[in-house]
GUGU-316784 format. One record per residue: residue number from 0; residue in three letters; y, z, x of N, C-alpha, C, O in turn. Coordinates in steps of 0.001 Angstrom, whole numbers. Layout:
BEGIN
[NUM,ala,[Y,Z,X],[Y,Z,X],[Y,Z,X],[Y,Z,X]]
...
***
This chain:
BEGIN
[0,met,[-1407,299,763],[-90,-193,-20],[1273,-408,1183],[1323,-7,2345]]
[1,glu,[1861,-857,726],[3341,-1117,1647],[3994,366,814],[3872,986,-243]]
[2,glu,[4737,404,2098],[6118,1901,1845],[7520,1359,575],[8033,269,322]]
[3,phe,[7642,2217,249],[8869,1716,-840],[10033,2313,111],[10238,3494,392]]
[4,asp,[10773,1099,550],[11946,1429,1580],[13248,1209,940],[13249,668,-166]]
[5,asn,[14445,1582,1527],[15818,1217,851],[16144,656,1037],[17341,831,1265]]
[6,gln,[15469,-1143,1255],[15631,-2455,1038],[15230,-2780,-344],[15764,-3390,-1271]]
[7,ser,[14088,-2154,-164],[13651,-2312,-1952],[13736,-1641,-2978],[13070,-1871,-3988]]
[8,leu,[14658,-617,-2850],[15747,278,-3650],[16570,-380,-3835],[17054,-250,-4959]]
[9,phe,[17214,-1429,-2936],[18728,-1646,-3086],[18413,-3016,-4015],[19231,-3328,-4881]]
[10,asn,[17007,-3950,-3772],[16656,-5087,-4300],[16232,-4495,-6081],[16211,-5183,-7102]]
[11,leu,[16135,-4007,-6031],[15698,-3307,-7624],[16900,-2559,-8429],[17056,-2739,-9637]]
[12,his,[17662,-1778,-7723],[19261,-2199,-7829],[19865,-3290,-8508],[20311,-3438,-9646]]
[13,arg,[19757,-4026,-7488],[20753,-5606,-7935],[20094,-6163,-8982],[20786,-6722,-9834]]
[14,ser,[18650,-6137,-9146],[17978,-6789,-9951],[18171,-5868,-11362],[18104,-6739,-12229]]
[15,ile,[18320,-4922,-11874],[19102,-4353,-12799],[20297,-4576,-12963],[20650,-4393,-14128]]
[16,ile,[21185,-4941,-12191],[22472,-5482,-12370],[22564,-6542,-12664],[23608,-6735,-13286]]
[17,glu,[21864,-7556,-12509],[21814,-9220,-11973],[21062,-9056,-13769],[21808,-9463,-14659]]
[18,glu,[20312,-8750,-14008],[19646,-8787,-15774],[20513,-8238,-16675],[20353,-8449,-17877]]
[19,his,[21567,-7443,-16193],[22547,-6800,-17233],[21479,-5601,-18096],[21375,-5629,-19323]]
[20,met,[20961,-4892,-17488],[19884,-3617,-17995],[20645,-2338,-18108],[21211,-2179,-17026]]
[21,asp,[20831,-1676,-18651],[21598,-1014,-19413],[20591,232,-19231],[21158,1273,-18899]]
[22,phe,[19222,301,-19391],[18720,1294,-19528],[16827,927,-19238],[16246,146,-19991]]
[23,leu,[16055,1657,-18007],[14895,923,-18674],[14162,2063,-17887],[14401,2836,-16959]]
[24,tyr,[13004,1718,-18867],[12228,2848,-18778],[10222,2079,-18485],[9630,1148,-19032]]
[25,lys,[9872,2907,-17567],[8387,2295,-17163],[7465,3427,-17271],[7680,4279,-16409]]
[26,gly,[6647,3652,-17951],[5592,4233,-18055],[4594,4709,-19145],[4661,3911,-20080]]
[27,asn,[4042,5313,-19298],[3196,5731,-20855],[4154,5803,-21702],[5251,6340,-21554]]
[28,ile,[3466,4907,-23175],[4537,5119,-24506],[4140,6032,-24925],[3031,5639,-25288]]
[29,thr,[4209,7410,-25275],[3469,8176,-26136],[4433,8630,-27471],[5539,8270,-27067]]
[30,thr,[4670,9248,-28915],[5170,9656,-29605],[6531,10342,-29276],[7714,10056,-29461]]
[31,asp,[5830,11394,-28694],[6844,12340,-27602],[7975,11452,-26796],[9175,11727,-26774]]
[32,val,[7388,10395,-26177],[8067,9153,-25225],[9239,8914,-26386],[10434,9210,-26373]]
[33,val,[8538,8356,-27249],[9655,7299,-28102],[10781,8155,-28655],[11924,7703,-28705]]
[34,asn,[10407,9707,-29180],[11524,10606,-29696],[12560,10400,-28536],[13687,9923,-28673]]
[35,ile,[11931,10886,-27253],[13378,11125,-25799],[13814,9585,-25699],[15028,9385,-25739]]
[36,leu,[13163,8730,-25603],[13570,7419,-25791],[15052,6956,-26615],[16164,6614,-26213]]
[37,leu,[14286,7183,-28298],[15295,6718,-29005],[16498,8029,-28882],[17584,7499,-29117]]
[38,glu,[16664,9290,-28647],[17458,10116,-28275],[18625,9097,-26927],[19778,8695,-27081]]
[39,ile,[17737,8980,-25758],[19054,7964,-24748],[19398,6884,-25612],[20593,6773,-25889]]
[40,val,[18730,6207,-26009],[19544,4576,-27095],[20752,5394,-27849],[21925,5157,-27562]]
[41,lys,[20405,6317,-28778],[21858,7201,-29230],[22620,7596,-28216],[23781,7490,-28612]]
[42,lys,[22606,7951,-27238],[23619,8515,-26732],[24361,7170,-25597],[25538,7181,-25237]]
[43,lys,[23553,6330,-25284],[24101,4731,-25267],[25187,4419,-25829],[26244,4135,-25266]]
[44,phe,[24879,4476,-27435],[26143,3732,-28368],[27560,4352,-27792],[28531,3656,-28090]]
[45,ser,[27773,5203,-27236],[28644,5823,-26840],[29808,5317,-25708],[31014,5513,-25560]]
[46,glu,[28481,4358,-24814],[28816,3288,-23714],[29209,2723,-23850],[30253,2453,-23255]]
[47,phe,[28481,1779,-25143],[28848,251,-25468],[30059,353,-26411],[30724,-678,-26510]]
[48,lys,[30435,1368,-27084],[31180,1353,-27631],[31820,309,-29058],[32788,-391,-29357]]
[49,ile,[30413,838,-29654],[30117,-775,-31094],[30070,329,-32153],[29634,1472,-32015]]
[50,asp,[30719,-363,-33472],[30561,13,-34796],[29395,618,-35077],[28373,396,-34428]]
[51,tyr,[29466,1547,-36209],[28622,2275,-36983],[27433,873,-37427],[26524,701,-36614]]
[52,ser,[27451,396,-38058],[26616,-618,-38712],[26127,-1450,-37538],[25054,-1953,-37869]]
[53,leu,[26430,-1766,-36440],[25177,-2560,-35260],[24770,-1271,-34944],[23541,-1273,-34873]]
[54,gln,[25348,111,-34665],[24225,1345,-33942],[22853,1044,-34621],[21758,655,-34217]]
[55,lys,[23402,1404,-35865],[22011,1340,-36881],[21071,623,-36771],[19900,966,-36940]]
[56,arg,[21627,-917,-36350],[20679,-2451,-36371],[19944,-1793,-35398],[18834,-1293,-35580]]
[57,ile,[20820,-1800,-33960],[20090,-1510,-32616],[19044,-250,-32515],[17994,-309,-31875]]
[58,tyr,[19400,660,-33093],[18251,1529,-33003],[16841,1609,-34173],[15733,2138,-34073]]
[59,asn,[17492,831,-35257],[16397,745,-36194],[15165,-621,-35427],[13969,-794,-35664]]
[60,ile,[16243,-1487,-34345],[15331,-2510,-33766],[14453,-1788,-32275],[13463,-2326,-31780]]
[61,ala,[14911,-845,-31892],[14251,-210,-30905],[13269,944,-31550],[12420,1395,-30781]]
[62,val,[13296,1308,-32492],[12567,1898,-33257],[10908,1324,-33348],[9829,1700,-32890]]
[63,glu,[11373,240,-34181],[10044,-605,-34538],[9622,-1083,-33075],[8414,-1104,-32838]]
[64,cys,[10661,-1531,-31909],[9703,-1980,-30833],[8981,-655,-30071],[8050,-977,-29333]]
[65,leu,[9142,122,-30110],[8881,1154,-29509],[7804,1657,-30518],[6763,2031,-29979]]
[66,glu,[7861,1754,-32131],[6463,1984,-32604],[5252,1040,-32053],[4190,1491,-31622]]
[67,asn,[5595,-385,-32140],[4644,-1478,-31673],[3825,-1055,-30735],[2597,-1108,-30683]]
[68,val,[4721,-566,-29883],[4112,-254,-28324],[3203,748,-28434],[2159,584,-27804]]
[69,cys,[3318,1682,-29029],[3069,3229,-29495],[1946,2670,-30239],[918,2617,-29563]]
[70,asp,[1866,2337,-31163],[721,1591,-31853],[-16,1093,-31482],[-1137,1558,-31689]]
[71,his,[91,-39,-30776],[-532,-1179,-30219],[-1087,-1922,-28985],[-1867,-2835,-28713]]
[72,gly,[-10,-763,-28202],[-382,-1323,-26708],[-1675,-185,-26408],[-2037,701,-27182]]
[73,leu,[-2225,-489,-25089],[-3273,212,-24583],[-2759,962,-23844],[-1848,414,-23224]]
[74,ser,[-2938,2235,-23537],[-2441,3422,-21889],[-3517,3548,-21387],[-4498,3076,-21961]]
[75,gly,[-3626,4131,-20335],[-4047,4345,-19566],[-4898,3173,-18290],[-5740,3263,-17396]]
[76,gly,[-4166,2286,-18827],[-4232,1139,-17690],[-3298,812,-16340],[-2251,1433,-16158]]
[77,asp,[-3718,-115,-15503],[-3233,-240,-14238],[-1727,-661,-14358],[-937,-532,-13423]]
[78,ile,[-1304,-1316,-15917],[-67,-1699,-15736],[449,-495,-16881],[-206,-276,-17900]]
[79,asp,[1560,150,-16591],[2226,773,-17509],[2944,-62,-18490],[2915,-1274,-18275]]
[80,ser,[3745,467,-19787],[4366,-196,-20347],[5602,167,-20149],[5844,1323,-19803]]
[81,ile,[6911,-1044,-20390],[8068,-896,-19976],[9029,-1072,-21368],[8616,-1845,-22232]]
[82,phe,[10351,-333,-21590],[11145,-756,-22497],[12443,-510,-21533],[12648,206,-20554]]
[83,leu,[13270,-1509,-22329],[14524,-1860,-21763],[15645,-1921,-22738],[15145,-2272,-23807]]
[84,ile,[16864,-1755,-22868],[18065,-2324,-23289],[19019,-2547,-22345],[19067,-2019,-21234]]
[85,gly,[19951,-3519,-22914],[21146,-4484,-22110],[21883,-4861,-22905],[21619,-4679,-24094]]
[86,lys,[23121,-5552,-22489],[23973,-6025,-23274],[24711,-6999,-22076],[24967,-6663,-20920]]
[87,leu,[25013,-8539,-22844],[25190,-9718,-21986],[26214,-10100,-23090],[25889,-10189,-24274]]
[88,asp,[27657,-10351,-22561],[28624,-11247,-23118],[28707,-10939,-24538],[28904,-11708,-25478]]
[89,gly,[28516,-9620,-24530],[28809,-8637,-26232],[27074,-9471,-27017],[27054,-9659,-28234]]
[90,ile,[26243,-9730,-26448],[24960,-9698,-27087],[23898,-8736,-26099],[23570,-8705,-24912]]
[91,phe,[23580,-7978,-27362],[22497,-7318,-27219],[21104,-7674,-27065],[20562,-8510,-27787]]
[92,phe,[20561,-7099,-26206],[18711,-7152,-26220],[17764,-5826,-26102],[18019,-5011,-25215]]
[93,ile,[17023,-5678,-26709],[15738,-4930,-26495],[14830,-5492,-25989],[14835,-6693,-26260]]
[94,gly,[13692,-5044,-25100],[12897,-5976,-24553],[11953,-4542,-24319],[12322,-3392,-24084]]
[95,thr,[10509,-5156,-24496],[9370,-4330,-24273],[8226,-4947,-23514],[8138,-6162,-23689]]
[96,gly,[7337,-4420,-22723],[5690,-4892,-22192],[5085,-3996,-22368],[5543,-2854,-22396]]
[97,asn,[3705,-4358,-22557],[2576,-3144,-23150],[1190,-4307,-22511],[1209,-5538,-22523]]
[98,ile,[396,-3645,-22142],[-1176,-4097,-22727],[-1713,-4042,-23685],[-1803,-2882,-24089]]
[99,ile,[-2373,-5126,-24617],[-2994,-5301,-25318],[-4325,-5875,-24987],[-4470,-6607,-24008]]
[100,asn,[-5643,-5444,-26071],[-6716,-6202,-25958],[-6727,-7945,-26137],[-5772,-8489,-26692]]
[101,lys,[-7367,-8387,-25850],[-7388,-10184,-25674],[-7489,-10345,-27641],[-6961,-11122,-28437]]
[102,asp,[-8422,-9200,-27788],[-9288,-10069,-29445],[-7721,-9834,-30318],[-7674,-10627,-31258]]
[103,val,[-6568,-9026,-30237],[-5137,-9284,-31166],[-4468,-9799,-30122],[-3438,-9127,-30066]]
[104,thr,[-4450,-10561,-29301],[-3789,-11628,-28972],[-3201,-12920,-29636],[-2057,-13369,-29566]]
[105,asn,[-4682,-13557,-30528],[-4431,-14575,-31285],[-3341,-14439,-32070],[-2288,-15075,-32056]]
[106,ser,[-3875,-13103,-33095],[-3177,-13023,-34502],[-1435,-12590,-34102],[-405,-12582,-34776]]
[107,leu,[-1659,-12354,-33077],[-15,-11528,-32372],[643,-12666,-32559],[1538,-12782,-33396]]
[108,glu,[87,-13973,-31480],[741,-15206,-31341],[834,-15847,-32420],[1940,-16289,-32731]]
[109,ser,[107,-15987,-32967],[-155,-16543,-34557],[1275,-16054,-35804],[1920,-16843,-36495]]
[110,ser,[1403,-14751,-35755],[2125,-13819,-36457],[3486,-14281,-35840],[4423,-14644,-36551]]
[111,leu,[3542,-14247,-34444],[5031,-14283,-33581],[5903,-15762,-34154],[7079,-15959,-34459]]
[112,asn,[4570,-16716,-34113],[5040,-18132,-34035],[5167,-18460,-35683],[5733,-19467,-36108]]
[113,lys,[4514,-17393,-36575],[5069,-18049,-38086],[6392,-17580,-38238],[7113,-18254,-38973]]
[114,ile,[6803,-16717,-37782],[8016,-15612,-37697],[9317,-16247,-37315],[10368,-16534,-37889]]
[115,asn,[8737,-16364,-35917],[9863,-17658,-35375],[10486,-18758,-36279],[11705,-18757,-36450]]
[116,ala,[9495,-19937,-37016],[9789,-20662,-37671],[10657,-20666,-38657],[11414,-21573,-39003]]
[117,leu,[10497,-19467,-39156],[11375,-19423,-40749],[12715,-18726,-40626],[12779,-17688,-39967]]
[118,asp,[13779,-19223,-41209],[15184,-18684,-41769],[15286,-17503,-42226],[14456,-16645,-42529]]
[119,arg,[16438,-17554,-42242],[16733,-15801,-42758],[16396,-15822,-44276],[16717,-14832,-44934]]
[120,glu,[15802,-16826,-44864],[15822,-16445,-46601],[14372,-16287,-46316],[13758,-15562,-47099]]
[121,gly,[13720,-16826,-45350],[11986,-17007,-45477],[11483,-15313,-44886],[10960,-14432,-45569]]
[122,leu,[11766,-15273,-43752],[12185,-13683,-43283],[11934,-12778,-44628],[10838,-12269,-44865]]
[123,lys,[13178,-12626,-45551],[12942,-11838,-46658],[11724,-12229,-47381],[10782,-11446,-47510]]
[124,leu,[11721,-13501,-47885],[10397,-13320,-48359],[9077,-12920,-48273],[8461,-12341,-49168]]
[125,ile,[8482,-13357,-46763],[7375,-12923,-46366],[7543,-11442,-46133],[6479,-10837,-46265]]
[126,tyr,[8860,-10485,-45742],[9051,-9137,-45605],[8392,-8833,-47529],[7335,-8306,-47876]]
[127,lys,[9127,-9212,-48103],[8614,-8667,-49333],[7148,-9091,-49617],[6520,-8035,-49691]]
[128,glu,[6338,-10097,-49805],[5112,-10550,-49594],[4431,-9588,-48565],[3371,-9077,-48925]]
[129,thr,[4855,-9326,-47495],[3663,-8823,-46493],[3658,-6709,-46930],[2700,-5937,-46954]]
[130,ile,[5053,-6462,-47178],[5118,-4911,-47910],[4059,-4888,-49257],[3294,-3954,-49497]]
[131,ala,[4174,-5965,-49969],[3033,-5754,-51274],[1515,-6089,-50805],[596,-5664,-51504]]
[132,gln,[1253,-6794,-49712],[-201,-6604,-49634],[-232,-5725,-48800],[-1269,-5083,-48968]]
[133,gln,[386,-5316,-47926],[137,-3810,-47416],[-49,-2658,-48435],[-897,-1815,-48144]]
[134,leu,[583,-2528,-49501],[662,-1722,-50564],[-835,-1783,-50882],[-1512,-789,-50620]]
[135,glu,[-1396,-2838,-51413],[-2625,-3244,-51668],[-3951,-2880,-50767],[-4969,-2264,-51080]]
[136,ser,[-3650,-3346,-49825],[-4536,-3038,-48471],[-4534,-1237,-47801],[-5422,-522,-47337]]
[137,asp,[-3757,-1135,-47936],[-3314,55,-47342],[-3188,160,-45412],[-3030,1147,-44693]]
[138,ser,[-3335,-1253,-45078],[-3274,-1861,-43620],[-1582,-1663,-42993],[-475,-1706,-43529]]
[139,asn,[-2039,-1447,-41680],[-1242,-593,-40933],[-1076,-2255,-40122],[-1469,-2164,-38959]]
[140,asp,[-730,-3295,-40379],[-650,-4612,-39736],[787,-4605,-38865],[1735,-4043,-39413]]
[141,val,[996,-5178,-37585],[1671,-4950,-36431],[2841,-6355,-37335],[4023,-6383,-36992]]
[142,gly,[2465,-7115,-38139],[3609,-8177,-38644],[4758,-7935,-39653],[5545,-8839,-39934]]
[143,leu,[4839,-6705,-40187],[6001,-5966,-40659],[6702,-5337,-39597],[7881,-5391,-39947]]
[144,gly,[6647,-4867,-38683],[7680,-4908,-37618],[7949,-5345,-37419],[9170,-5316,-37267]]
[145,leu,[7199,-6414,-37116],[7887,-8026,-36309],[9439,-8677,-37187],[10624,-8728,-36860]]
[146,ile,[8634,-9116,-38464],[9660,-9493,-39213],[10911,-8473,-39906],[11843,-8964,-40542]]
[147,asp,[10780,-7142,-39695],[12006,-6401,-39425],[12897,-6357,-38564],[14054,-6050,-38851]]
[148,ile,[12549,-6623,-37494],[13030,-6804,-36338],[13779,-8521,-35907],[14741,-8914,-35246]]
[149,ala,[12913,-9018,-36552],[13667,-10224,-36539],[15088,-10638,-37557],[16093,-11334,-37410]]
[150,leu,[14497,-9755,-38668],[15667,-9477,-39362],[16778,-9135,-39039],[17771,-9851,-38908]]
[151,lys,[16680,-8024,-38892],[17806,-7098,-38154],[18292,-7922,-36902],[19519,-7996,-36966]]
[152,ala,[17978,-8340,-36181],[18306,-8839,-34938],[18999,-10045,-35161],[19849,-10491,-34389]]
[153,asn,[18550,-10708,-36479],[19355,-12370,-36895],[19178,-13106,-35993],[20064,-13870,-35609]]
[154,asn,[17610,-13021,-35273],[17907,-14060,-33984],[15686,-14231,-34170],[14940,-13553,-34876]]
[155,lys,[15340,-15384,-33212],[14143,-15050,-33112],[13514,-14374,-31953],[14262,-13982,-31057]]
[156,ile,[12211,-14181,-31850],[11916,-13151,-31071],[11024,-13966,-29445],[10075,-14749,-29400]]
[157,asp,[11573,-13552,-28698],[11281,-14289,-27258],[9838,-13202,-26660],[9797,-12015,-26335]]
[158,tyr,[8884,-14185,-26718],[7562,-13476,-26368],[6694,-14558,-25123],[6899,-15734,-24823]]
[159,gln,[6015,-13885,-24780],[5313,-13939,-23741],[3916,-13151,-23422],[3968,-11922,-23386]]
[160,ile,[2662,-13813,-23188],[1275,-13550,-23332],[699,-13506,-22073],[-108,-14436,-22080]]
[161,lys,[651,-12912,-20915],[-96,-13229,-19712],[-1642,-12455,-19647],[-1805,-11302,-20045]]
[162,pro,[-2464,-13094,-19216],[-3784,-12148,-19058],[-3343,-11346,-17686],[-2458,-11662,-16891]]
[163,val,[-4066,-10420,-17659],[-4351,-8939,-17031],[-5967,-9186,-16546],[-6292,-9118,-15361]]
[164,asn,[-6816,-9447,-17517],[-8120,-9348,-16749],[-9104,-9824,-17947],[-8492,-10406,-18843]]
[165,asp,[-10236,-9724,-18111],[-11149,-10337,-19190],[-10995,-9997,-20662],[-11124,-10631,-21709]]
[166,thr,[-10646,-8656,-20315],[-10330,-7955,-21789],[-8713,-7852,-22287],[-8397,-7817,-23476]]
[167,gln,[-7974,-7821,-21430],[-6603,-7351,-21736],[-5641,-8429,-21099],[-5938,-9108,-20116]]
[168,asp,[-4146,-8512,-21967],[-3147,-9377,-21920],[-2283,-8317,-21861],[-2303,-7274,-22515]]
[169,phe,[-1262,-8810,-20725],[424,-8366,-20459],[1088,-8922,-21833],[987,-10143,-21952]]
[170,phe,[1890,-8101,-23119],[2292,-8863,-23896],[4029,-7911,-23795],[4440,-6776,-24035]]
[171,ser,[4579,-9197,-23302],[6519,-8981,-23375],[6769,-9621,-24752],[6166,-10425,-25462]]
[172,phe,[8071,-8827,-24835],[8837,-9744,-25879],[10210,-9073,-25562],[10326,-8070,-24858]]
[173,gln,[11370,-9830,-26242],[12599,-9129,-26223],[13077,-10020,-27018],[12575,-11140,-27119]]
[174,val,[14260,-9572,-27774],[15005,-9604,-29037],[16585,-9822,-28592],[17176,-8819,-28194]]
[175,lys,[17154,-10821,-28628],[18541,-10542,-28649],[19332,-10381,-30308],[19172,-11179,-31232]]
[176,ile,[20197,-9121,-30339],[20647,-9070,-31363],[22418,-9160,-31475],[23271,-8517,-30864]]
[177,asn,[22538,-10119,-32407],[23642,-10942,-33152],[24539,-9645,-33236],[23994,-8579,-33525]]
[178,thr,[25272,-9675,-33105],[26781,-8504,-33100],[27231,-8417,-34602],[27831,-7418,-34999]]
[179,gln,[26936,-9484,-35446],[27152,-10222,-36790],[26087,-10597,-37774],[25639,-11639,-37295]]
[180,val,[25498,-10374,-38752],[24475,-10563,-39962],[25378,-11591,-40901],[24934,-11999,-41974]]
***
């Protein structure tokens, strides 16, 4: 293992600044960690100097993102989960990355492609349909949270799935949050 030196620390710092990350967490994301991260997100709002309705949308998106990682990500692997929030040119972004089982990759990718293909009215319609289906089946499907994220962000969800090994993939996504809906 290579030693982590001052140059590496400098490069990491520069990368965080260049990528406009205001907050970055790497580690296991549990319910307790989610609560702490959400408190940090709330405190970041004072730095961002944004109105309450935008704060609420960003916070709700952060909740959904973190719940998805906590509920559907795998823990205890070699690769930790990540959560980040940032702002560039007046547009906020939230990103996550976590390990998932390969057996959910296709359905996750299919859901995201379907969500990204819809306009705002289509998202509203599928949101209502998904709620009705979940009430009937008692399901805890990942789709509703992703639809909610797309609606609140008023933007497409940018995602990537990379293989880790024969049974796991690394799923990362970023959502840009328009300041106006």
